[in-house]
N, C-alpha and C positions, 0 to 999 in steps of 0.2 A: 437418573439425575437430569437427563434431557427434558423429561416431561415437566419437572419442577421449573426449569429455566423457561420452558415454553409457557407454562401457566403464569409465571411472573411477568413475562413480556405481555401476555394477553391482558392480565389484570392492570398493568400500567397503561396500556393503550386503550382498551375497551373494558373497563371494570364491570359495568352492569351486564352486558351480554354474556361475558365470561361467567359471572356469578350466577346468572339465570340458567345457563347450561349445566353448571356444576350442581346447583340446587335441584333442578329437575331430575338429574341422574341419581343423586343421593336419595331423594324422596321416593322415586320409583323403585329403587332397590330396597328401601325400607319397607315399602308396601309388599314387595315380593317376599321378603323375609317374614312379615306378619302373616301373610297367607300361608306360607310354609309352616310356620309355628302353630297356626290354627288348624292345621291338617286339612286344608281345603282339598276337596277331591279333584278340582280342576282349577287351574290358574285363571283368575278373572283379569284378563289383559286390559279391559276397559277401566276397571277399578285402579289398576296401576297407572294407566294413562291419566286418569283424573288426578291422582296424587301428584304425579310428575308435572302435569300442567298447572295445577294450583300452586305448587312450590315454585316453579320457574316463572310463571306469568303473574302471580300475585305476591307470594311471600318474598321472593328475592328482591323485586323492585321496591316493595314496601320497606323492607329492612335496609336496603341500600339507601333510601331517602332518610329513614329513621336514624340510622347511625350518623349520617351527616348532620342532621338536626341536633342530635345529642352533643356533637362536637362544639356546638355554639353555646352550650351551657358554660358559664364562667363563674369565677369567684371562689376564694378560699384556697386552702392547701390542696394537695393532690388527693388526700384521703377524703376531705370534705367534698371536693368536686366529684369524686367517684360516688360518694354517698348520695349526692344530689342526683346524678345521672341514674343511679340504680333505683332510687325512689320514683323518679319520673318514669323510668322504663317499666317498672313492675306494678306501679299503682295507677298510672295513666294509660300507657301504651298497651301493656300486656292484656288487660281485660278486654279492650276493644279488639285487639289483634286476634286473640283467641276466639272471640265471638264471630269476627269476620271469617276466620278460617272454618269454623264449624258451619256457619250458614252457607258459605260458598261450597264447602265439601258436599253438603246435602243437596244444594241446588244443582251442582254438577252431576249428582247422582239421580237426576231427573225427578227430584221432589219439587212440588209446587213451592211458591214463595211462602204460603201459609204453613205448609208442612215443614219446610226448612226452618221457619221461625219457631214453630212448636218444638221441634227436635232440638233446636239451639237452646231454648229455655229449659228443656229437660237435662241437657248434658253440660251446659256452660259452667255451673258452679263446681261440679266435680272435676272438670278439665282444668279450670282456672286454679283451684286449690291444689291439684296435683302439680300444676306447672310451678307453683310457688316452692315446691320441694326440690325442683331441679334448676330452673332458669336463673334465679338470683346468683347462685354460685357460678354458673356458666358466664353470666354477664359481668361479674366481678373480674374474672380472668380476661374476658373478651374486651371490656372497656379499659382495663388498666394496662394489659400487656400486649394486646394484638393491634398491629397497625390497621388503620381504617379500611384499606382495600381488602383486608383478609377477614374482617369481622363477619360478613355474611357467610363466608365459607366455613369458618369455625362454628357459627350458629348452625349451619346445615349439617355439619359432621355430627354434632350432638343431636340435632333434629332427626338424624337417621334413626336413632333409638326412640326418640320422642314420637316420630311419625309411626313407628311400629306400634307404639302404645295407642296413638290416636286411631290408627287403622284398625287395630284389634278391638278397641272399645266402642268405636262409632260406626263401623261399616256393617251393614246387613245385606245379604244377597238380594239382588234385584233381578227378577226373572225376565222382565220385558226389555232389557237394555239391547239385546242383540237385534231386535226388530228395527232399531233406529240406525243401524250401520249396514 
């Protein structure tokens, strides 16, 4: 119970840094699970670090801002307002956000800009269509029932499983990473 009170205080005082730490922790743990489920012979700590970094330093701040922007959408009944937010989220934001994640993931994997772009083009449609099977339902709950300061965290809890999927479907071993560290 103490940890919940502590998190509530942190979210009230410093919502973005708190959400960044939580997002990075959840994402890194999701990658560890994906590596375990893929029966990797050895844990790729840099791959986990990339996922945690991407989630904490890109995804969490982007979502933090995005959820605040969605709060500015006005007009209509609660259900109509929810439908508007959901359409904006899934048809405008989600395609771009998925593309940015895929590109940055590959770029952090030491792929060139050109290679990252080519891999993005190969994977984007599959990832985006798969996301449409999960995220609209999550966002209905998130946008309708969850207080603003908790939405990134709810998003990242579900993203634990989503990131396992992303990690499993997009990550390929890179032999030359260790030489950079």
